C-alpha positions as CSV (number, residue, x, y, z in Angstrom):
1,X,158.9,112.1,120.6
2,X,155.8,113.6,122.6
3,X,155.4,116.4,120.0
4,X,155.0,113.7,117.3
5,X,152.4,111.7,118.9
6,X,150.7,115.1,119.6
7,X,150.7,116.1,116.0
8,X,149.6,112.1,115.3
9,X,146.5,112.7,117.9
10,X,145.6,116.0,116.4
11,X,145.6,114.9,112.6
12,X,143.1,111.9,114.2
13,X,140.7,114.1,115.7
14,X,140.8,116.4,113.0
15,X,139.7,113.5,110.4
16,X,137.4,112.1,112.8
17,X,135.6,115.6,112.9
18,X,135.8,116.0,109.0
19,X,134.1,112.5,108.9
20,X,131.2,113.3,111.2
21,X,130.8,116.2,109.8
22,X,130.3,115.1,106.5
23,X,128.3,112.2,107.6
24,X,125.8,114.5,109.4
25,X,125.5,116.7,106.2
26,X,125.1,113.5,103.9
27,X,122.4,112.5,106.6
28,X,120.6,116.0,106.2
29,X,120.7,115.9,102.7
30,X,119.0,112.4,102.5
31,X,116.3,113.1,105.0
32,X,115.7,116.5,103.3
33,X,115.1,114.5,99.8
34,X,113.2,111.8,101.7
35,X,110.8,114.5,102.7
36,X,110.7,116.1,99.2
37,X,109.8,113.0,97.6
38,X,107.2,112.0,100.1
39,X,103.6,111.5,98.9
40,X,102.2,112.9,102.5
41,X,104.4,115.9,101.8
42,X,103.0,116.7,98.3
43,X,99.2,115.9,99.6
44,X,99.9,118.5,102.1
45,X,101.3,121.1,99.8
46,X,98.5,120.3,97.2
47,X,95.8,121.0,100.0
48,X,97.7,124.6,101.0
49,X,97.9,125.6,97.2
50,X,94.2,124.7,97.1
51,X,93.3,127.1,100.0
52,X,95.4,129.7,98.3
53,X,93.6,129.4,95.0
54,X,90.3,129.3,97.0
55,X,91.3,132.5,98.9
56,X,92.1,134.2,95.3
57,X,88.4,133.2,94.2
58,X,86.9,134.6,96.9
59,X,88.5,137.7,97.6
60,X,88.4,140.0,94.5
61,X,91.9,140.5,93.1
62,X,93.4,144.2,92.1
63,X,93.9,143.2,88.7
64,X,89.9,142.7,88.2
65,X,87.8,145.6,87.1
66,X,85.8,147.2,89.9
67,X,88.4,146.4,92.5
68,X,88.5,150.0,93.7
69,X,84.9,149.7,94.7
70,X,85.2,146.1,96.0
71,X,88.3,147.6,98.3
72,X,86.4,150.5,99.4
73,X,83.5,148.4,100.7
74,X,85.8,146.3,103.1
75,X,86.2,147.3,106.6
76,X,89.8,148.9,107.6
77,X,90.7,145.7,109.6
78,X,89.9,143.6,106.2
79,X,91.9,146.0,104.1
80,X,95.0,146.0,106.5
81,X,94.8,142.1,107.4
82,X,94.3,141.4,103.4
83,X,96.6,143.5,102.5
84,X,99.6,142.4,104.9
85,X,98.9,138.7,103.6
86,X,98.8,139.6,100.0
87,X,95.2,138.3,99.4
88,X,94.4,141.1,97.1
89,X,97.3,139.8,94.7
90,X,97.9,136.2,96.1
91,X,98.6,134.5,92.7
92,X,101.6,136.9,92.6
93,X,102.4,136.3,96.3
94,X,105.8,135.1,97.1
95,X,104.4,132.0,99.3
96,X,102.0,130.9,96.4
97,X,104.7,130.9,93.8
98,X,106.9,129.1,96.5
99,X,104.3,126.6,97.0
100,X,104.0,125.9,93.0
101,X,107.7,125.5,92.9
102,X,108.0,122.9,95.9
103,X,105.0,121.1,94.9
104,X,106.6,120.8,91.3
105,X,109.7,119.5,93.0
106,X,108.0,116.9,94.9
107,X,106.2,115.6,91.9
108,X,109.3,115.4,89.9
109,X,111.1,113.6,92.6
110,X,108.3,111.4,93.8
111,X,108.3,110.5,90.2
112,X,112.1,109.8,90.0
113,X,111.8,107.9,93.2
114,X,109.1,105.2,92.1
115,X,108.8,105.2,88.4
116,X,111.8,102.7,88.4
117,X,109.9,100.1,90.4
118,X,106.7,100.8,88.7
119,X,108.3,100.0,85.2
120,X,110.1,96.8,86.4
121,X,106.4,95.5,87.3
122,X,105.8,96.2,83.7
123,X,108.9,95.0,82.1
124,X,109.9,92.2,84.6
125,X,107.0,91.0,86.6
126,X,107.6,88.6,89.5
127,X,106.4,85.3,88.0
128,X,106.9,83.4,91.3
129,X,106.8,84.2,95.0
130,X,107.2,82.2,98.5
131,X,104.3,80.7,100.6
132,X,104.8,83.0,103.1
133,X,105.0,86.1,101.1
134,X,101.7,85.1,99.6
135,X,100.0,84.6,103.0
136,X,101.1,88.0,104.1
137,X,99.2,89.7,101.5
138,X,96.0,91.7,102.4
139,X,94.0,89.6,100.1
140,X,95.3,85.9,100.3
141,X,93.1,82.6,100.5
142,X,93.9,78.8,100.4
143,X,91.9,76.9,97.8
144,X,92.0,73.1,97.7
145,X,91.6,71.7,94.0
146,X,91.7,68.4,92.8
147,X,93.0,67.1,89.5
148,X,95.2,64.7,87.7
149,X,98.5,66.7,88.3
150,X,99.8,70.0,89.0
151,X,100.0,71.0,85.4
152,X,96.3,70.3,85.1
153,X,95.2,72.4,88.0
154,X,97.5,75.0,87.0
155,X,95.7,74.9,83.6
156,X,92.2,75.0,85.2
157,X,93.4,78.3,87.2
158,X,95.0,79.8,84.4
159,X,91.7,79.4,82.0
160,X,89.5,81.1,85.2
161,X,91.7,83.8,85.3
162,X,91.6,84.1,81.2
163,X,87.7,84.3,81.4
164,X,88.0,87.2,83.7
165,X,90.1,89.1,81.2
166,X,93.6,88.3,83.0
167,X,96.6,87.5,81.3
168,X,98.4,84.3,82.4
169,X,101.4,82.5,82.4
170,X,102.5,79.3,84.0
171,X,106.2,78.8,85.5
172,X,107.8,75.8,87.2
173,X,110.2,76.4,89.9
174,X,111.8,73.6,91.5
175,X,108.7,71.4,92.6
176,X,106.4,74.2,92.5
177,X,104.3,75.2,89.7
178,X,102.9,79.3,89.7
179,X,100.2,80.8,87.8
180,X,100.8,84.7,87.4
181,X,97.5,86.6,86.3
182,X,97.6,90.3,85.5
183,X,95.5,92.6,83.5
184,X,95.8,96.4,83.0
185,X,99.5,96.5,83.5
186,X,99.9,100.0,82.1
187,X,97.6,101.6,84.8
188,X,100.7,101.5,86.9
189,X,101.9,104.4,84.8
190,X,98.7,106.7,84.8
191,X,100.0,108.4,88.2
192,X,102.8,109.9,85.9
193,X,100.3,110.7,83.3
194,X,98.7,112.8,86.1
195,X,102.1,114.3,87.2
196,X,103.1,115.6,83.6
197,X,99.3,117.3,83.5
198,X,99.7,118.8,86.9
199,X,103.4,120.1,86.0
200,X,102.0,121.6,82.8
201,X,99.0,123.4,84.5
202,X,101.1,124.6,87.2
203,X,103.9,126.0,84.8
204,X,100.7,127.6,82.4
205,X,99.8,129.2,85.5
206,X,102.9,130.5,86.7
207,X,103.7,131.9,83.3
208,X,100.2,133.6,83.1
209,X,100.9,135.0,86.5
210,X,104.1,136.5,85.8
211,X,104.1,137.3,82.5
212,X,100.3,137.5,81.3
213,X,98.7,140.8,80.7
214,X,95.1,142.2,80.6
215,X,93.6,144.8,78.7
216,X,90.5,146.2,77.1
217,X,89.3,147.3,73.9
218,X,86.0,148.9,73.4
219,X,84.3,148.4,70.2
220,X,81.4,150.3,68.9
221,X,79.1,148.8,66.1
222,X,79.4,150.4,62.7
C-alpha cells in the first residue's frame, strides 16, 4: 500500500515539474517574440545599424583603392583597435550582418503582429463608441448643437465633415446616433510599404556585401 502511494506521489511530482518546465519555456518564447516584435527594439537596432554604416563611411574599407596607403598613415593603436573591431571591413563583420538579420526579423514580426489590426480599421471600421471611450481620447470635446431632431443635427455634422474632405456614415444604435468620419484610410498601410522597402534594401545590401565583387579595367583611347 505504501509503495503504491509513493509511486503516485512520484508520478504527481514528475507531472507537476514537467508542466512547470513547459510553462516556463512557453513564457520565455512569448517574451522573446514580444521583444523581437517591439517597435522600440527595432528603433534601437536601426540606430546601431546606422552607426555601423557611418563607421564604414568614415573609415576607409580594405576593399577600396589605396587602402594600403590609408592604413600606413594610421597610428599603431588605430591599426590594432580598428582591425580587432573589424572596422576595416565592417560590412562583412558578423555583428553588422547579425544586426541586419535581427532588424529584418523585427520588421517582419512587427508587421505580422500589427497588420491585422490595421486592416480591421480599414475593412471593418468601428462606427460607434461609448461616451466613456470618446471622453478618454486625447482629442475630445463636447459641443451643444440645436436642431429639430437628432437626425438633422447628425446631417449638419456630416455635411461639415464632408466639406473638409472626410467620408461620413451615420448610424443608429439604440437611442443614440453616431456620425463616423474618416479620410486617407489607406495611410494606415503606409508603414508596411516602408517595411517592404527596408527589407528590399537590406537584402540588396547583404547580397552585394556577400557576393558582390569590384574590379578595374583600364581603357585607352584608340
